[in-house]
C-alpha angles and dihedrals in degrees: 000000000000118000115249110208117202088240094049113143091008129121105256142166127214138195117219132188115281096005115112099196122054122248113237129199147102115303104232104159134026115181134173094273107007140042131203128216130183113212095195089264108043146007118255120200113201123186108227093228088077098042108115100170137000120192144154110276121243091200120103116246131193109235113257139178117245110229126221113297113258097222114022143024117256091244093057124094109249119227136174096239093044090052092052092048091050091046093061110125095009118117106249144167121232129195113200114143144354120006100308137082126214126222131209141077137313104233107170136014117207132179099285105357140040135212121241124190115211130178089228105037098024111203111016123179110211125196111234087225094062108046106114097187144340125214116192117210131218111284092243093054118096129190111278089343088286118163120234087255091055094044110027115183100244125192116246113275088215124078104240126233124207096247135042091236092054090045093054091047088054088057096056109132091027128114103246139177117219126202092005090296094288089164134014093247090068096061124078147074113324101232105174147345115213126165094341093312122117122208117209125186105217132204095283092046095254120136121242122191124209131181113246094228091064097052105108103175141002130196138162113242 
């Protein structure tokens, strides 16, 4: 049975963690752990863990027809993991942290993280707990209008572990970038992981300690 939210098929706006402006659109799906809006131009998939508030919108909208869903049939129950699995190989936009989105392709879904391949960041490992939203693009759209020759979908150069914790431990001794390098203290050599604390050696050789639960992404520059 699909969940029927009281605001289903209504124009709504929602506040999500880390995003200053609300997202507005028509609520078309509400699953156990994810909801789906259509903005009139694109679908937006939002994991419920980051939903802070959902309300009817006071803004005026021009009526629009919602196209066919890109991943699932309307009679199927929507779920976060199923969406990620179905999004593999489809050009998508992710919002994770800071004030920027990243564009590319979901390539692999593991227990508590997934792998995203981007023309800018290359292979990025993203914690399932920190994805704020996913926007799939039209199948004939490619990142930055790059051709397949300019942006080949390459497999990860890193052997993947089942969990994000195990994956980070595998990268000890490597030069890594955490959280897309949103500040300089999150780039350096991963020295150790002890009791959920990560130790990074930064540019000046100083050690910085970060709690594992707040690590959103990791990639190798």
